[in-house]
C-alpha positions in Angstrom: 0.0 0.0 0.0 1.3 3.4 -0.9 1.8 5.8 2.0 1.0 9.5 2.2 4.1 11.5 3.1 4.0 14.4 5.5 5.5 17.9 5.0 5.7 20.5 7.8 6.1 23.9 6.2 7.2 27.2 7.5 10.1 26.1 9.6 11.7 29.4 10.8 14.3 28.5 13.4 17.0 26.0 14.3 15.1 25.3 17.5 12.1 24.1 15.5 14.0 21.8 13.2 16.0 20.4 16.1 12.8 19.7 18.0 11.1 18.0 15.1 13.9 16.3 13.2 13.3 12.9 14.8 9.6 12.7 14.1 8.3 10.8 11.1 8.2 13.9 8.9 9.3 13.5 5.3 9.7 17.1 4.3 10.4 20.4 6.0 9.5 23.6 4.2 11.4 26.9 4.2 9.5 29.9 2.9 11.4 32.5 0.8 8.4 34.8 0.1 9.5 38.2 1.4 6.0 39.2 2.7 5.5 36.0 4.6 5.9 36.2 8.4 7.7 32.8 8.1 10.3 34.0 5.5 13.8 32.8 6.3 17.3 33.9 5.3 19.4 31.8 2.9 21.9 31.2 5.7 19.2 29.8 8.1 17.6 27.7 5.3 21.1 26.2 4.7 21.4 25.2 8.3 17.9 23.8 8.5 18.6 21.8 5.3 21.8 20.4 6.7 20.0 19.3 9.9 17.2 17.7 7.9 19.6 15.9 5.6 21.5 14.5 8.6 18.2 12.7 9.6 17.5 11.5 6.0 14.7 14.2 5.5 14.3 16.6 2.6 13.7 20.3 2.5 11.3 22.3 0.3 11.8 25.9 -0.7 8.6 27.9 -1.1 8.7 30.8 -3.6 6.1 33.3 -4.8 6.8 34.8 -8.2 10.6 34.8 -7.7 12.8 35.1 -10.8 14.5 32.0 -12.3 17.9 33.3 -11.2 16.7 33.9 -7.6 15.3 30.3 -7.4 18.4 28.7 -8.9 20.7 30.7 -6.7 18.7 29.7 -3.6 18.9 26.0 -4.5 22.6 26.2 -5.0 23.3 28.2 -1.8 21.0 26.3 0.6 20.9 22.7 -0.8 17.1 22.5 -0.7 15.8 19.4 -2.5 12.5 20.7 -3.9 11.2 24.0 -5.3 7.6 24.8 -4.5 6.2 27.5 -6.7 3.3 29.2 -4.9 2.6 32.2 -7.2 1.6 32.8 -10.8 4.7 31.2 -12.3 4.4 30.1 -15.9 4.9 26.7 -17.4 8.1 28.0 -18.9 9.6 28.8 -15.5 8.7 25.2 -14.4 10.3 23.9 -17.6 13.5 25.8 -17.2 13.9 24.7 -13.5 13.2 21.1 -14.5 15.8 21.3 -17.3 18.3 22.3 -14.6 17.5 19.0 -12.7 15.4 20.7 -10.0 12.4 19.0 -8.6 9.3 21.3 -9.0 6.0 21.3 -7.2 3.6 23.9 -8.6 0.8 25.2 -6.4 -2.7 25.7 -7.7 -5.2 27.8 -5.7 -8.7 26.2 -5.5 -11.9 28.1 -4.9 -14.9 26.2 -6.3 -13.3 24.1 -9.0 -10.0 22.5 -10.0 -7.9 24.6 -12.3 -6.5 23.3 -15.6 -3.0 21.9 -15.0 -2.2 20.2 -18.4 0.3 22.8 -19.5 2.4 22.3 -16.3 2.2 18.5 -16.0 5.3 17.7 -18.1 7.4 20.2 -16.1 6.5 19.4 -12.5 6.9 16.5 -10.2 3.6 17.1 -8.4 0.8 19.7 -8.3 0.0 21.2 -4.9 -3.6 22.0 -4.3 -4.3 24.7 -1.8 -7.2 27.1 -0.9 -7.5 30.3 -2.9 -6.7 33.3 -0.7 -4.4 36.3 -0.3 -1.6 35.1 1.9 1.8 34.3 0.4 2.8 30.7 0.9 -0.6 29.4 2.1 -3.8 30.4 3.8 -4.6 27.8 6.5 -8.2 27.1 5.3 -9.5 24.0 3.6 -11.3 24.0 0.3 -14.1 21.6 -0.7 -12.1 18.3 -0.8 -14.9 16.6 -2.6 -13.4 18.3 -5.7 -10.6 15.8 -5.4 -12.8 12.9 -6.3 -11.6 11.3 -9.5 -8.0 12.3 -9.2 -5.4 9.5 -9.5 -4.3 8.3 -6.1 -1.0 9.7 -4.8 -0.8 12.1 -7.8 -1.0 15.4 -5.9 -0.1 17.3 -2.7 -3.0 18.5 -0.4 -2.5 21.7 1.5 -4.7 24.2 3.3 -6.4 23.8 6.6 -5.2 20.2 7.3 -5.1 19.4 11.0 -5.3 16.4 13.4 -9.1 17.0 13.4 -9.6 16.4 9.7 -6.5 14.6 8.4 -8.3 11.3 8.3 -10.8 12.8 5.9 -7.9 14.2 3.9 -6.2 10.8 3.7 -9.4 9.4 2.2 -8.5 11.2 -1.1 -5.1 9.6 -1.2 -2.8 12.6 -1.6 0.9 11.8 -2.2 1.8 14.4 0.5 -0.1 16.2 3.2 1.3 19.8 3.6 0.7 21.4 7.0 1.7 24.8 8.4 -0.4 27.1 10.5 -2.6 24.4 12.0 0.3 22.9 13.9 1.5 26.2 15.4 1.1 27.7 18.9 2.4 31.1 19.8 3.9 31.6 16.3 6.0 28.5 16.4 5.6 24.9 15.4 4.1 22.8 18.2 5.6 19.3 18.7 2.5 18.3 20.6 0.1 19.3 17.7 2.4 17.6 15.1 2.5 14.4 17.2 -1.3 14.5 17.4 -1.5 14.9 13.6 0.9 12.0 13.1 -1.0 9.8 15.5 -4.2 10.4 13.5 -2.4 9.6 10.2 -1.1 6.3 11.7 -4.5 5.5 13.1 -6.0 5.9 9.6 -3.3 3.7 8.0 -3.8 0.9 10.6 -7.6 1.0 9.9 -6.9 0.6 6.1 -4.6 -2.3 6.7 -7.1 -4.0 9.0 -9.7 -4.2 6.4 -7.5 -5.1 3.4 
């Protein structure tokens, strides 16, 4: 059985990555959107990436309408493994990054219907489906997940409003990756307790599926 991976986005300190590095988290996200309150420096992202790599984890850099040069330089300077484009980037940007050997996730903002992704599909590893809003790098609210019915299992990343309270419903749609940010924060920092609660619910769902196979 394929397994949905977990990404915790918006890591903004060495204390956070040190606190979370031993949990079953597959990806840690660093945000490079200047207007985001979770934006980190290149130097900090490099340190976060080194710690994640020491535990066999990967890091994802989140960009919003950055230039190709900015993205490529950030990859080279920090060692991040994946580029997540969360703005209005064109298929050509995705193509040029892919040509450089960079793994690309392109975000699509969902309101009341899924958006056409065909032009991007050859040039991205996975689409990331998030709620349409105004915040850079995510909004923290869930869209109507019933719109996911009919998508191929494990062919997309699900973001926006996922928490311990609804993650089992999210897993029903078989995303390749669950992407969580604000719903696992307390006092403007990642909460190990909330993340452990989320992980427990994900494991509970998996055990239930295995039981009835």
